[in-house]
PDB file of N, CA, C and O in Angstrom, chain B, residues numbered from 101:
ATOM      1  N   MET B 101       0.856  -1.177   0.000  1.00  0.00           N
ATOM      2  CA  MET B 101       0.000   0.000   0.000  1.00  0.00           C
ATOM      3  C   MET B 101       0.895   1.231   0.000  1.00  0.00           C
ATOM      4  O   MET B 101       1.904   1.274   0.704  1.00  0.00           O
ATOM      5  N   GLY B 102       0.532   2.207  -0.772  1.00  0.00           N
ATOM      6  CA  GLY B 102       1.316   3.427  -0.835  1.00  0.00           C
ATOM      7  C   GLY B 102       0.459   4.649  -0.580  1.00  0.00           C
ATOM      8  O   GLY B 102      -0.747   4.637  -0.823  1.00  0.00           O
ATOM      9  N   TYR B 103       1.076   5.685  -0.098  1.00  0.00           N
ATOM     10  CA  TYR B 103       0.398   6.955   0.157  1.00  0.00           C
ATOM     11  C   TYR B 103       1.224   8.091  -0.444  1.00  0.00           C
ATOM     12  O   TYR B 103       2.454   8.073  -0.403  1.00  0.00           O
ATOM     13  N   THR B 104       0.535   9.061  -0.993  1.00  0.00           N
ATOM     14  CA  THR B 104       1.187  10.262  -1.486  1.00  0.00           C
ATOM     15  C   THR B 104       1.623  11.093  -0.293  1.00  0.00           C
ATOM     16  O   THR B 104       0.867  11.256   0.664  1.00  0.00           O
ATOM     17  N   VAL B 105       2.837  11.617  -0.346  1.00  0.00           N
ATOM     18  CA  VAL B 105       3.329  12.508   0.699  1.00  0.00           C
ATOM     19  C   VAL B 105       3.754  13.816   0.051  1.00  0.00           C
ATOM     20  O   VAL B 105       4.133  13.845  -1.119  1.00  0.00           O
ATOM     21  N   ILE B 106       3.688  14.880   0.809  1.00  0.00           N
ATOM     22  CA  ILE B 106       4.119  16.191   0.335  1.00  0.00           C
ATOM     23  C   ILE B 106       5.251  16.644   1.244  1.00  0.00           C
ATOM     24  O   ILE B 106       5.099  16.720   2.463  1.00  0.00           O
ATOM     25  N   VAL B 107       6.391  16.945   0.626  1.00  0.00           N
ATOM     26  CA  VAL B 107       7.582  17.358   1.361  1.00  0.00           C
ATOM     27  C   VAL B 107       7.692  18.882   1.293  1.00  0.00           C
ATOM     28  O   VAL B 107       7.623  19.473   0.216  1.00  0.00           O
ATOM     29  N   HIS B 108       7.864  19.503   2.454  1.00  0.00           N
ATOM     30  CA  HIS B 108       7.999  20.960   2.547  1.00  0.00           C
ATOM     31  C   HIS B 108       9.357  21.306   3.154  1.00  0.00           C
ATOM     32  O   HIS B 108       9.862  20.583   4.013  1.00  0.00           O
ATOM     33  N   ARG B 109       9.938  22.402   2.709  1.00  0.00           N
ATOM     34  CA  ARG B 109      11.124  22.933   3.394  1.00  0.00           C
ATOM     35  C   ARG B 109      10.657  23.582   4.687  1.00  0.00           C
ATOM     36  O   ARG B 109       9.684  24.336   4.693  1.00  0.00           O
ATOM     37  N   ALA B 110      11.341  23.293   5.767  1.00  0.00           N
ATOM     38  CA  ALA B 110      11.015  23.913   7.044  1.00  0.00           C
ATOM     39  C   ALA B 110      11.756  25.244   7.159  1.00  0.00           C
ATOM     40  O   ALA B 110      12.912  25.352   6.749  1.00  0.00           O
ATOM     41  N   GLU B 111      11.094  26.252   7.713  1.00  0.00           N
ATOM     42  CA  GLU B 111      11.706  27.577   7.853  1.00  0.00           C
ATOM     43  C   GLU B 111      12.989  27.519   8.668  1.00  0.00           C
ATOM     44  O   GLU B 111      13.941  28.248   8.391  1.00  0.00           O
ATOM     45  N   GLU B 112      13.012  26.641   9.685  1.00  0.00           N
ATOM     46  CA  GLU B 112      14.160  26.558  10.573  1.00  0.00           C
ATOM     47  C   GLU B 112      15.252  25.626  10.043  1.00  0.00           C
ATOM     48  O   GLU B 112      16.258  25.390  10.713  1.00  0.00           O
ATOM     49  N   GLY B 113      15.045  25.104   8.840  1.00  0.00           N
ATOM     50  CA  GLY B 113      15.992  24.177   8.228  1.00  0.00           C
ATOM     51  C   GLY B 113      15.411  22.775   8.205  1.00  0.00           C
ATOM     52  O   GLY B 113      14.536  22.451   9.008  1.00  0.00           O
ATOM     53  N   GLY B 114      15.878  21.961   7.312  1.00  0.00           N
ATOM     54  CA  GLY B 114      15.359  20.610   7.177  1.00  0.00           C
ATOM     55  C   GLY B 114      14.053  20.594   6.412  1.00  0.00           C
ATOM     56  O   GLY B 114      13.737  21.528   5.675  1.00  0.00           O
ATOM     57  N   TYR B 115      13.302  19.530   6.594  1.00  0.00           N
ATOM     58  CA  TYR B 115      12.069  19.313   5.844  1.00  0.00           C
ATOM     59  C   TYR B 115      10.999  18.729   6.746  1.00  0.00           C
ATOM     60  O   TYR B 115      11.302  18.061   7.734  1.00  0.00           O
ATOM     61  N   TRP B 116       9.746  18.984   6.399  1.00  0.00           N
ATOM     62  CA  TRP B 116       8.636  18.314   7.073  1.00  0.00           C
ATOM     63  C   TRP B 116       7.732  17.721   6.006  1.00  0.00           C
ATOM     64  O   TRP B 116       7.662  18.220   4.883  1.00  0.00           O
ATOM     65  N   VAL B 117       7.040  16.650   6.373  1.00  0.00           N
ATOM     66  CA  VAL B 117       6.265  15.872   5.405  1.00  0.00           C
ATOM     67  C   VAL B 117       4.856  15.664   5.935  1.00  0.00           C
ATOM     68  O   VAL B 117       4.662  15.386   7.119  1.00  0.00           O
ATOM     69  N   GLU B 118       3.870  15.801   5.047  1.00  0.00           N
ATOM     70  CA  GLU B 118       2.483  15.520   5.406  1.00  0.00           C
ATOM     71  C   GLU B 118       1.943  14.423   4.502  1.00  0.00           C
ATOM     72  O   GLU B 118       2.416  14.228   3.383  1.00  0.00           O
ATOM     73  N   VAL B 119       0.938  13.708   5.013  1.00  0.00           N
ATOM     74  CA  VAL B 119       0.293  12.626   4.273  1.00  0.00           C
ATOM     75  C   VAL B 119      -1.176  13.017   4.127  1.00  0.00           C
ATOM     76  O   VAL B 119      -1.947  12.827   5.068  1.00  0.00           O
ATOM     77  N   PRO B 120      -1.590  13.559   2.971  1.00  0.00           N
ATOM     78  CA  PRO B 120      -2.955  14.070   2.820  1.00  0.00           C
ATOM     79  C   PRO B 120      -4.051  13.049   3.138  1.00  0.00           C
ATOM     80  O   PRO B 120      -5.098  13.426   3.665  1.00  0.00           O
ATOM     81  N   ALA B 121      -3.837  11.785   2.834  1.00  0.00           N
ATOM     82  CA  ALA B 121      -4.868  10.769   3.079  1.00  0.00           C
ATOM     83  C   ALA B 121      -4.982  10.390   4.550  1.00  0.00           C
ATOM     84  O   ALA B 121      -5.953   9.752   4.955  1.00  0.00           O
ATOM     85  N   LEU B 122      -3.992  10.782   5.355  1.00  0.00           N
ATOM     86  CA  LEU B 122      -3.983  10.454   6.782  1.00  0.00           C
ATOM     87  C   LEU B 122      -3.834  11.751   7.579  1.00  0.00           C
ATOM     88  O   LEU B 122      -2.733  12.080   8.020  1.00  0.00           O
ATOM     89  N   PRO B 123      -4.921  12.483   7.767  1.00  0.00           N
ATOM     90  CA  PRO B 123      -4.839  13.765   8.470  1.00  0.00           C
ATOM     91  C   PRO B 123      -4.136  13.619   9.819  1.00  0.00           C
ATOM     92  O   PRO B 123      -4.429  12.713  10.600  1.00  0.00           O
ATOM     93  N   GLY B 124      -3.213  14.525  10.064  1.00  0.00           N
ATOM     94  CA  GLY B 124      -2.470  14.502  11.320  1.00  0.00           C
ATOM     95  C   GLY B 124      -1.207  13.652  11.269  1.00  0.00           C
ATOM     96  O   GLY B 124      -0.441  13.625  12.232  1.00  0.00           O
ATOM     97  N   CYS B 125      -0.986  12.966  10.168  1.00  0.00           N
ATOM     98  CA  CYS B 125       0.205  12.130  10.018  1.00  0.00           C
ATOM     99  C   CYS B 125       1.297  12.990   9.381  1.00  0.00           C
ATOM    100  O   CYS B 125       1.275  13.263   8.181  1.00  0.00           O
ATOM    101  N   LEU B 126       2.247  13.405  10.211  1.00  0.00           N
ATOM    102  CA  LEU B 126       3.323  14.305   9.800  1.00  0.00           C
ATOM    103  C   LEU B 126       4.649  13.772  10.310  1.00  0.00           C
ATOM    104  O   LEU B 126       4.684  12.970  11.243  1.00  0.00           O
ATOM    105  N   SER B 127       5.727  14.211   9.706  1.00  0.00           N
ATOM    106  CA  SER B 127       7.047  13.891  10.221  1.00  0.00           C
ATOM    107  C   SER B 127       8.027  14.922   9.684  1.00  0.00           C
ATOM    108  O   SER B 127       7.657  15.824   8.932  1.00  0.00           O
ATOM    109  N   GLN B 128       9.288  14.770  10.085  1.00  0.00           N
ATOM    110  CA  GLN B 128      10.298  15.732   9.661  1.00  0.00           C
ATOM    111  C   GLN B 128      11.666  15.070   9.617  1.00  0.00           C
ATOM    112  O   GLN B 128      11.838  13.948  10.092  1.00  0.00           O
ATOM    113  N   GLY B 129      12.634  15.769   9.047  1.00  0.00           N
ATOM    114  CA  GLY B 129      14.000  15.290   8.999  1.00  0.00           C
ATOM    115  C   GLY B 129      14.920  16.377   8.503  1.00  0.00           C
ATOM    116  O   GLY B 129      14.473  17.382   7.951  1.00  0.00           O
ATOM    117  N   GLU B 130      16.207  16.172   8.701  1.00  0.00           N
ATOM    118  CA  GLU B 130      17.201  17.156   8.265  1.00  0.00           C
ATOM    119  C   GLU B 130      17.394  17.123   6.754  1.00  0.00           C
ATOM    120  O   GLU B 130      17.706  18.146   6.145  1.00  0.00           O
ATOM    121  N   THR B 131      17.209  15.954   6.147  1.00  0.00           N
ATOM    122  CA  THR B 131      17.320  15.808   4.690  1.00  0.00           C
ATOM    123  C   THR B 131      16.005  15.245   4.168  1.00  0.00           C
ATOM    124  O   THR B 131      15.187  14.749   4.944  1.00  0.00           O
ATOM    125  N   VAL B 132      15.801  15.319   2.865  1.00  0.00           N
ATOM    126  CA  VAL B 132      14.596  14.743   2.267  1.00  0.00           C
ATOM    127  C   VAL B 132      14.558  13.242   2.550  1.00  0.00           C
ATOM    128  O   VAL B 132      13.513  12.704   2.915  1.00  0.00           O
ATOM    129  N   GLU B 133      15.692  12.568   2.383  1.00  0.00           N
ATOM    130  CA  GLU B 133      15.747  11.118   2.601  1.00  0.00           C
ATOM    131  C   GLU B 133      15.377  10.764   4.041  1.00  0.00           C
ATOM    132  O   GLU B 133      14.632   9.815   4.282  1.00  0.00           O
ATOM    133  N   GLU B 134      15.903  11.534   4.993  1.00  0.00           N
ATOM    134  CA  GLU B 134      15.596  11.282   6.398  1.00  0.00           C
ATOM    135  C   GLU B 134      14.116  11.552   6.684  1.00  0.00           C
ATOM    136  O   GLU B 134      13.469  10.790   7.404  1.00  0.00           O
ATOM    137  N   ALA B 135      13.590  12.630   6.122  1.00  0.00           N
ATOM    138  CA  ALA B 135      12.177  12.958   6.336  1.00  0.00           C
ATOM    139  C   ALA B 135      11.279  11.867   5.763  1.00  0.00           C
ATOM    140  O   ALA B 135      10.268  11.519   6.373  1.00  0.00           O
ATOM    141  N   LEU B 136      11.633  11.320   4.593  1.00  0.00           N
ATOM    142  CA  LEU B 136      10.834  10.248   4.000  1.00  0.00           C
ATOM    143  C   LEU B 136      10.919   8.968   4.834  1.00  0.00           C
ATOM    144  O   LEU B 136       9.918   8.268   4.985  1.00  0.00           O
ATOM    145  N   ALA B 137      12.084   8.658   5.370  1.00  0.00           N
ATOM    146  CA  ALA B 137      12.217   7.481   6.243  1.00  0.00           C
ATOM    147  C   ALA B 137      11.371   7.659   7.490  1.00  0.00           C
ATOM    148  O   ALA B 137      10.714   6.717   7.934  1.00  0.00           O
ATOM    149  N   HIS B 138      11.379   8.858   8.062  1.00  0.00           N
ATOM    150  CA  HIS B 138      10.600   9.122   9.269  1.00  0.00           C
ATOM    151  C   HIS B 138       9.104   9.081   8.993  1.00  0.00           C
ATOM    152  O   HIS B 138       8.335   8.578   9.812  1.00  0.00           O
ATOM    153  N   VAL B 139       8.683   9.609   7.839  1.00  0.00           N
ATOM    154  CA  VAL B 139       7.247   9.602   7.545  1.00  0.00           C
ATOM    155  C   VAL B 139       6.766   8.185   7.266  1.00  0.00           C
ATOM    156  O   VAL B 139       5.610   7.862   7.541  1.00  0.00           O
ATOM    157  N   ARG B 140       7.629   7.340   6.728  1.00  0.00           N
ATOM    158  CA  ARG B 140       7.266   5.934   6.528  1.00  0.00           C
ATOM    159  C   ARG B 140       6.930   5.302   7.884  1.00  0.00           C
ATOM    160  O   ARG B 140       5.929   4.599   8.018  1.00  0.00           O
ATOM    161  N   GLU B 141       7.770   5.558   8.879  1.00  0.00           N
ATOM    162  CA  GLU B 141       7.509   5.060  10.232  1.00  0.00           C
ATOM    163  C   GLU B 141       6.222   5.663  10.798  1.00  0.00           C
ATOM    164  O   GLU B 141       5.442   4.971  11.453  1.00  0.00           O
ATOM    165  N   ALA B 142       6.003   6.955  10.542  1.00  0.00           N
ATOM    166  CA  ALA B 142       4.795   7.625  11.042  1.00  0.00           C
ATOM    167  C   ALA B 142       3.542   7.020  10.415  1.00  0.00           C
ATOM    168  O   ALA B 142       2.525   6.854  11.089  1.00  0.00           O
ATOM    169  N   ILE B 143       3.616   6.692   9.133  1.00  0.00           N
ATOM    170  CA  ILE B 143       2.472   6.064   8.454  1.00  0.00           C
ATOM    171  C   ILE B 143       2.183   4.708   9.069  1.00  0.00           C
ATOM    172  O   ILE B 143       1.028   4.388   9.349  1.00  0.00           O
ATOM    173  N   GLU B 144       3.212   3.913   9.282  1.00  0.00           N
ATOM    174  CA  GLU B 144       3.023   2.586   9.877  1.00  0.00           C
ATOM    175  C   GLU B 144       2.393   2.706  11.262  1.00  0.00           C
ATOM    176  O   GLU B 144       1.473   1.959  11.595  1.00  0.00           O
ATOM    177  N   THR B 145       2.882   3.633  12.060  1.00  0.00           N
ATOM    178  CA  THR B 145       2.338   3.842  13.406  1.00  0.00           C
ATOM    179  C   THR B 145       0.888   4.308  13.341  1.00  0.00           C
ATOM    180  O   THR B 145       0.045   3.846  14.109  1.00  0.00           O
ATOM    181  N   HIS B 146       0.604   5.221  12.424  1.00  0.00           N
ATOM    182  CA  HIS B 146      -0.753   5.746  12.250  1.00  0.00           C
ATOM    183  C   HIS B 146      -1.718   4.619  11.869  1.00  0.00           C
ATOM    184  O   HIS B 146      -2.812   4.514  12.422  1.00  0.00           O
ATOM    185  N   LEU B 147      -1.298   3.776  10.915  1.00  0.00           N
ATOM    186  CA  LEU B 147      -2.145   2.670  10.471  1.00  0.00           C
ATOM    187  C   LEU B 147      -2.333   1.640  11.584  1.00  0.00           C
ATOM    188  O   LEU B 147      -3.427   1.097  11.735  1.00  0.00           O
ATOM    189  N   ASP B 148      -1.291   1.363  12.363  1.00  0.00           N
ATOM    190  CA  ASP B 148      -1.412   0.439  13.501  1.00  0.00           C
ATOM    191  C   ASP B 148      -2.433   0.958  14.509  1.00  0.00           C
ATOM    192  O   ASP B 148      -3.237   0.187  15.032  1.00  0.00           O
ATOM    193  N   ALA B 149      -2.404   2.262  14.784  1.00  0.00           N
ATOM    194  CA  ALA B 149      -3.354   2.855  15.733  1.00  0.00           C
ATOM    195  C   ALA B 149      -4.785   2.745  15.209  1.00  0.00           C
ATOM    196  O   ALA B 149      -5.704   2.463  15.978  1.00  0.00           O
ATOM    197  N   LEU B 150      -4.978   2.963  13.917  1.00  0.00           N
ATOM    198  CA  LEU B 150      -6.314   2.825  13.338  1.00  0.00           C
ATOM    199  C   LEU B 150      -6.824   1.393  13.486  1.00  0.00           C
ATOM    200  O   LEU B 150      -7.977   1.171  13.854  1.00  0.00           O
ATOM    201  N   ARG B 151      -5.949   0.417  13.196  1.00  0.00           N
ATOM    202  CA  ARG B 151      -6.336  -0.999  13.319  1.00  0.00           C
ATOM    203  C   ARG B 151      -6.689  -1.346  14.756  1.00  0.00           C
ATOM    204  O   ARG B 151      -7.664  -2.057  15.002  1.00  0.00           O
ATOM    205  N   GLU B 152      -5.904  -0.851  15.706  1.00  0.00           N
ATOM    206  CA  GLU B 152      -6.183  -1.103  17.123  1.00  0.00           C
ATOM    207  C   GLU B 152      -7.547  -0.549  17.522  1.00  0.00           C
ATOM    208  O   GLU B 152      -8.215  -1.098  18.398  1.00  0.00           O
ATOM    209  N   ASP B 153      -7.955   0.536  16.877  1.00  0.00           N
ATOM    210  CA  ASP B 153      -9.271   1.131  17.147  1.00  0.00           C
ATOM    211  C   ASP B 153     -10.375   0.482  16.317  1.00  0.00           C
ATOM    212  O   ASP B 153     -11.519   0.938  16.339  1.00  0.00           O
ATOM    213  N   GLY B 154     -10.035  -0.587  15.581  1.00  0.00           N
ATOM    214  CA  GLY B 154     -11.032  -1.295  14.790  1.00  0.00           C
ATOM    215  C   GLY B 154     -11.377  -0.620  13.478  1.00  0.00           C
ATOM    216  O   GLY B 154     -12.396  -0.945  12.870  1.00  0.00           O
ATOM    217  N   GLN B 155     -10.549   0.316  13.028  1.00  0.00           N
ATOM    218  CA  GLN B 155     -10.809   1.027  11.783  1.00  0.00           C
ATOM    219  C   GLN B 155      -9.934   0.448  10.673  1.00  0.00           C
ATOM    220  O   GLN B 155      -8.865  -0.105  10.932  1.00  0.00           O
ATOM    221  N   GLN B 156     -10.395   0.582   9.458  1.00  0.00           N
ATOM    222  CA  GLN B 156      -9.603   0.136   8.321  1.00  0.00           C
ATOM    223  C   GLN B 156      -8.691   1.258   7.842  1.00  0.00           C
ATOM    224  O   GLN B 156      -8.967   2.439   8.053  1.00  0.00           O
ATOM    225  N   ALA B 157      -7.615   0.867   7.203  1.00  0.00           N
ATOM    226  CA  ALA B 157      -6.701   1.855   6.636  1.00  0.00           C
ATOM    227  C   ALA B 157      -7.406   2.602   5.514  1.00  0.00           C
ATOM    228  O   ALA B 157      -7.995   1.972   4.637  1.00  0.00           O
ATOM    229  N   PRO B 158      -7.360   3.920   5.521  1.00  0.00           N
ATOM    230  CA  PRO B 158      -7.997   4.686   4.455  1.00  0.00           C
ATOM    231  C   PRO B 158      -7.354   4.396   3.104  1.00  0.00           C
ATOM    232  O   PRO B 158      -6.134   4.261   3.000  1.00  0.00           O
ATOM    233  N   GLN B 159      -8.169   4.305   2.095  1.00  0.00           N
ATOM    234  CA  GLN B 159      -7.671   4.180   0.728  1.00  0.00           C
ATOM    235  C   GLN B 159      -7.473   5.593   0.211  1.00  0.00           C
ATOM    236  O   GLN B 159      -8.336   6.455   0.378  1.00  0.00           O
ATOM    237  N   GLU B 160      -6.354   5.818  -0.404  1.00  0.00           N
ATOM    238  CA  GLU B 160      -6.073   7.145  -0.912  1.00  0.00           C
ATOM    239  C   GLU B 160      -6.952   7.428  -2.122  1.00  0.00           C
ATOM    240  O   GLU B 160      -7.039   6.619  -3.046  1.00  0.00           O
ATOM    241  N   GLU B 161      -7.596   8.580  -2.104  1.00  0.00           N
ATOM    242  CA  GLU B 161      -8.359   9.012  -3.263  1.00  0.00           C
ATOM    243  C   GLU B 161      -7.380   9.538  -4.303  1.00  0.00           C
ATOM    244  O   GLU B 161      -6.242   9.883  -3.985  1.00  0.00           O
ATOM    245  N   GLU B 162      -7.831   9.593  -5.527  1.00  0.00           N
ATOM    246  CA  GLU B 162      -6.955  10.113  -6.572  1.00  0.00           C
ATOM    247  C   GLU B 162      -6.534  11.523  -6.199  1.00  0.00           C
ATOM    248  O   GLU B 162      -7.365  12.370  -5.869  1.00  0.00           O
ATOM    249  N   LEU B 163      -5.256  11.758  -6.257  1.00  0.00           N
ATOM    250  CA  LEU B 163      -4.703  13.036  -5.836  1.00  0.00           C
ATOM    251  C   LEU B 163      -3.823  13.581  -6.945  1.00  0.00           C
ATOM    252  O   LEU B 163      -2.989  12.857  -7.489  1.00  0.00           O
ATOM    253  N   PHE B 164      -4.000  14.833  -7.281  1.00  0.00           N
ATOM    254  CA  PHE B 164      -3.167  15.480  -8.264  1.00  0.00           C
ATOM    255  C   PHE B 164      -2.456  16.641  -7.585  1.00  0.00           C
ATOM    256  O   PHE B 164      -3.096  17.506  -6.987  1.00  0.00           O
ATOM    257  N   VAL B 165      -1.156  16.656  -7.677  1.00  0.00           N
ATOM    258  CA  VAL B 165      -0.374  17.759  -7.138  1.00  0.00           C
ATOM    259  C   VAL B 165       0.215  18.506  -8.319  1.00  0.00           C
ATOM    260  O   VAL B 165       0.917  17.923  -9.145  1.00  0.00           O
ATOM    261  N   GLY B 166      -0.066  19.771  -8.395  1.00  0.00           N
ATOM    262  CA  GLY B 166       0.416  20.577  -9.510  1.00  0.00           C
ATOM    263  C   GLY B 166       0.990  21.889  -9.017  1.00  0.00           C
ATOM    264  O   GLY B 166       1.070  22.151  -7.817  1.00  0.00           O
ATOM    265  N   ARG B 167       1.376  22.683  -9.956  1.00  0.00           N
ATOM    266  CA  ARG B 167       1.941  23.997  -9.637  1.00  0.00           C
ATOM    267  C   ARG B 167       1.316  25.004 -10.594  1.00  0.00           C
ATOM    268  O   ARG B 167       1.169  24.733 -11.786  1.00  0.00           O
ATOM    269  N   VAL B 168       0.956  26.151 -10.072  1.00  0.00           N
ATOM    270  CA  VAL B 168       0.370  27.217 -10.870  1.00  0.00           C
ATOM    271  C   VAL B 168       1.263  28.444 -10.731  1.00  0.00           C
ATOM    272  O   VAL B 168       1.544  28.891  -9.619  1.00  0.00           O
ATOM    273  N   GLU B 169       1.697  28.974 -11.835  1.00  0.00           N
ATOM    274  CA  GLU B 169       2.519  30.184 -11.822  1.00  0.00           C
ATOM    275  C   GLU B 169       1.605  31.400 -11.947  1.00  0.00           C
ATOM    276  O   GLU B 169       0.661  31.397 -12.737  1.00  0.00           O
ATOM    277  N   VAL B 170       1.887  32.424 -11.174  1.00  0.00           N
ATOM    278  CA  VAL B 170       1.162  33.686 -11.260  1.00  0.00           C
ATOM    279  C   VAL B 170       2.185  34.810 -11.392  1.00  0.00           C
ATOM    280  O   VAL B 170       3.302  34.698 -10.887  1.00  0.00           O
ATOM    281  N   PRO B 171       1.809  35.878 -12.061  1.00  0.00           N
ATOM    282  CA  PRO B 171       2.771  36.976 -12.209  1.00  0.00           C
ATOM    283  C   PRO B 171       3.055  37.616 -10.862  1.00  0.00           C
ATOM    284  O   PRO B 171       2.170  37.763 -10.019  1.00  0.00           O
ATOM    285  N   SER B 172       4.305  37.990 -10.687  1.00  0.00           N
ATOM    286  CA  SER B 172       4.634  38.675  -9.440  1.00  0.00           C
ATOM    287  C   SER B 172       4.301  40.149  -9.624  1.00  0.00           C
ATOM    288  O   SER B 172       4.546  40.733 -10.679  1.00  0.00           O
ATOM    289  N   GLY B 173       3.754  40.719  -8.604  1.00  0.00           N
ATOM    290  CA  GLY B 173       3.372  42.130  -8.653  1.00  0.00           C
ATOM    291  C   GLY B 173       4.103  42.857  -7.542  1.00  0.00           C
ATOM    292  O   GLY B 173       5.233  42.523  -7.186  1.00  0.00           O
ATOM    293  N   GLU B 174       3.437  43.844  -7.015  1.00  0.00           N
ATOM    294  CA  GLU B 174       4.014  44.596  -5.904  1.00  0.00           C
ATOM    295  C   GLU B 174       4.072  43.707  -4.674  1.00  0.00           C
ATOM    296  O   GLU B 174       3.269  42.785  -4.536  1.00  0.00           O
ATOM    297  N   PRO B 175       5.007  43.973  -3.787  1.00  0.00           N
ATOM    298  CA  PRO B 175       5.095  43.189  -2.553  1.00  0.00           C
ATOM    299  C   PRO B 175       3.801  43.292  -1.743  1.00  0.00           C
ATOM    300  O   PRO B 175       3.150  44.336  -1.709  1.00  0.00           O
ATOM    301  N   LEU B 176       3.453  42.197  -1.101  1.00  0.00           N
ATOM    302  CA  LEU B 176       2.272  42.191  -0.239  1.00  0.00           C
ATOM    303  C   LEU B 176       2.568  42.974   1.034  1.00  0.00           C
ATOM    304  O   LEU B 176       3.692  42.970   1.536  1.00  0.00           O
ATOM    305  N   ARG B 177       1.566  43.629   1.535  1.00  0.00           N
ATOM    306  CA  ARG B 177       1.752  44.396   2.775  1.00  0.00           C
ATOM    307  C   ARG B 177       1.051  43.740   3.907  1.00  0.00           C
ATOM    308  O   ARG B 177       1.093  44.239   5.032  1.00  0.00           O
TER     309      ARG B 177
END
């Protein structure tokens, strides 16, 4: 089973990762590789907790991640 993850640069350095199909399932790391390893563990723990509560693992809905460019204008105030 696989889940889409979104990797973000952390303001304080390193990276943090979210799992859209598993709300509240987050992790972090100093490198992208470390953050992905940590989020893998977080997903496993999250799914184990759901099973213990008698819930099934959520199936990921089709997810599209894209980027939209917009013209830069005056600085925001």
